[in-house]
C-alpha positions, 0 to 999 in steps of 0.5 A: 499500499506504499503507492497509495499512502501519499494519496490516501493521506490527503483524503482522510480529512474531508474539509482539508484542501489537498496538497498535490505535490510532485511526489504525489503526482508521481505516485498517482501515475505509478499507481495507474500503471500498476493497476493497469498491469494488474487488471489484465485478465488471466486465463482460467486454470483448471484446479487453481484456487478461486475466490470472489471479493465482493462489496456493497455501497449505498448505491451499487455492488461490485466484485472481482473473481480471482484465481491463485496462480504462481502464488499470486491472486490474478483477476479473471473477471469483474462485476459492477452494478447499481442497486435498484431503488428498492435494493437501496433501501435494504439494510447493510446486511442485505445489500452485502448479501445481495452483492454476493449473490449477484456476483456468484450469478455473474461468475457462475460459469466459472464456479459451478463445478469448483470450490471457492471462497467469497471474501466480504468485509461484513462480518455478520455475513460469515454465518449466513449459510449455517443459520436458520432463516425460517423467520427471515424475509422470503427474499433472503431465504431464496438468496441463501438457497441459491448460494447453497447450490455451490461449494462455497465458503465465506471469509472475512476480508478487512475493508482496507484490503478489499480495494478492488471490490470497494472501487467497483461498488462506487464507480458509475455502473449500469442500472440493475437488470433482472438477468445479469449477462456478461455484457453488464460487466464493467472493467475498472481500467476503462477509467484509467488513461494509460498511454502504453496499453496495447490497443489490439493483438495480431493473429501471429501474437495470439498464435504464439500465446496459444502455443504457450498455454498448457491446456491448448497444447495438450488439445492440439497435440492429442490428434497428432498422437492418435489419442483423440478422434475428431 
């Protein structure tokens, strides 16, 4: 968090003017570059541990799906959406629970056959899957029933470490929809102006990257060895 220290220290006191020094500007530019590099989406690896970091603000929800690769958590996909008017009136517990449910729905394609952990900064949610909800609102019972379809565990993540999901729950994102789709996904780096980010990739570069992929290599070599009939 050294990169953000200079910037966040300026925002602790709301009514205090921000002193924008050369050092703070350099820290901000470095932070943009690091964030841009960090948000290149990884390709899903079979068997790699998965977790979701989710968060909810007063008006929106956000989450990031990550996998553990080379001892580092790398992003697979992002999710962000505004709460509708009714959801904005939910208590904090229900907004946070809704954020988790909608994130799991959005990432369900990756999660249906995998064990995964959902990280939340709202501690009361940690026991939601083991509690009795006989007297709870029907909406909450349905949400818990949906989550129980997955091999899921909940874990606490302090808000100070849940930065990506927190940011995604506060950006200007699409209105809530009844049926979440991949088209609703919001990529957090769209708000970052990084000049040296690649605009496109050539077919030649794509072929080279595919040759490096272990799973694709196995698929392409099997027919040559007669192990797979097409």
